[in-house]
C-alpha positions, 0 to 999 in steps of 0.5 A: 434928706438932711436935717438943715433943709427939713428944718427950713422947710418947717420954718417957711410954713410956721411963719405962715402963722401955723403952731405946729408942723410935721413933715414927712419926705419919701422917696420910693423905687420899685424895680422888677424884671417880669413876665406878662400874664398871658404873654409871649413868656419874653422877660421885661423890666418895669421901673417906677420912682416917686418922691414928695413931701406930705405936711401936717400943719396944726394952728388955732382954726384946726388941722391941715394936710398938704402933700407936694410930689417933688423934691424938698429943694422945689417945695422950699422954692415954691414955699418961698415965693409963697406957693404953698396950697398947690397939689400936683401929681408928677409920678412917673415911670419907666420900662426898658428892654430885656437887655437894659439891666442898669438905670442911673448907674445902678447895677441889676446884674443880680436881679437878672441872675435870679430871674434867669434862674427862676424862670428857667426852673419854672417854665421847665417844671411846669411845663412837664407837668402835661397839664392843658393850657398852661401858662407861667409868669414870674417876676423878681422885684426889688422894693426902695423906700427912703423916708425923713420925718421932721417935727417943729419941735426939733425932732428929726429921723430918717429910715431906709426900708427894702427888700426883694421879693420873687413870685411865681404863678401858673395857670392850667385847665383841670378838665373843665376847670380853669386852675391857678397857683401862685407862690411868693417868698422874699428876703432884704438879701438878694444873695440869700434869696437866690440861694433859695430859688431851687428849693422855692420852686421844688416845693411850689412844684410839689404842691402844684401837683396835689391839686388834682382829682377834685372832689365837691363837699356839702356846705354847712359847719366843718372843723377847719385846720388852717395851715401855716403861713398864707392862712393868717390872712384870715386872721389879719382881715377878722380881727386885726383892723379892729385892734387898730387904735381909731377902729377900736374906738368906734362904739360899735367895734367888736374889741372896743374897751375890752382890755383885760377881756377874753376875746379869743381862745386862751390858746391864742396870742396874736402879736404885731411885730414891725421889727422882723428883719426882711418882710414887706411889712417891716421898719425901724421907725414909723411914718410918724418917726415913732420907734417900732415896737413888737406889740402884744394885742391878744395875750393867751386870749386876753386882749392887751393892747391896740395898735396906735399912731400918735393921734390915737394914742393920746386918745387912748392915754398911751404912747404911740407903739410905732404903728403909724403908717401911710401908703405914701406921702400924699396921705397922713399916718393912721394906725396900721398893721405891719407883720401880725402873726399867731404865736406858736403853740405846742401842738405838732401839725401832725397832731392836730391833723391826727386829732380831726376825723373830717374836716377841711384843710386850708393851704391858701385863702384868696379874696374876701370881704369883713365888716369892720364893726361887727367882724363878719367875714367871708373869705375864698378858699383857693387851695383846700383839701379834705381831711379823712381819718386825720389824713389830708386827701382829695382837693376840694372844689370852690368854697367860702369861709363864712362867719363871725371874727370873735366867735372864730377866735374863740372857737381856736382849740389848737395851735401848732409849733411850726410857725411860718410868715407869708411874704409876698409883694402882692400881700397889701392891706386896704383901709379907708382910702388908703390901698396896698399898704404892704404887710405880712401875715403868719401863724402856725397850723392852728384847728378851729372847732367849727366854721361855716363853709359855703359852696361857690362853685364858679364864683369869682 
């Protein structure tokens, strides 16, 4: 979107008596080649594209938000004709056959090549395990978004965000137990991603082979070692939202107005950094045009800052730190996480495990629920293992981690030196009515002195 067109649109609305205007333009495309879960294994392409404008307008009577799911030129034509208060949904998608590898002149041969290697390696490797009733799924996806932000004070800026992800999934039967495994990785460089397919699949198959000879453990309070990468979902859930500037202002939120006070173990430094390249939560500027900034939220256990958009920054007497995000142009910006992680500590993973005589090792977490005000959480363990005499032994049955966010943060007594980010197109965050915003999480291996474990065999 050109600056001149953006300014013309803003002027057309200011002429209607509004005092201030902010325009957000977005065009977003998602292209994927994939096999269907439970299907016949044949790949198919899918393409979706959406574009539109969101307008925030201020006047003496208050704030108004409009969205227009169409091109800037169409919005301008309607604005000039006096049609400004309309809402029209024109989201469209297209699917093509397997052999159609181009759309609007774009070349998808690179994605096709990556998918063929991924498909061959994963299907062959997974099939050779001999597990019963097994099904494989895989995908290569390209996410591409271009945005522009303009304001009536003359501000104008643009950003381009794109990345690729590869995803593999497998289902099988272990005795009478239905089993499921999934792995993802991503990059902003397709060649780099292609070069890592072999190692990615090999690593997944190695971990997949651990999932047999299950044992059951009793519920109660256990020492829990959370592995690197994916288990950071727990930290995202139990404290991330409470450190967003709008929720932190709520009088009942556990982290509100505790600047400089200990809210976690001294081992914990929590950071949110949208400037990390190649992750699904990354950007150069946020959806209000503010420069993306790495923000230390908790520094060695002490609360240092919150995540702000422009509005909440003003409330707290701060400057925005570039965390005003929106799911699409259909919504206003609100404070949201991007790439949230616990910084590396001093212990090796071997030391952490070796100092844990008996406990639970968590390799992968799944769905859960969190009370944003109290910090209470309940998160499912998808892949967990018994720790015996400092060694990871048998996989365990269906379990849930249950507890309170501040208590969990305060109970972290070991932080490893093996940080890893979890990147997946399925890694999304929900807040209010803005669902499925792309984020990433990460952490090194960490140990929590005690967490309540509930057994949940058969629960979904």
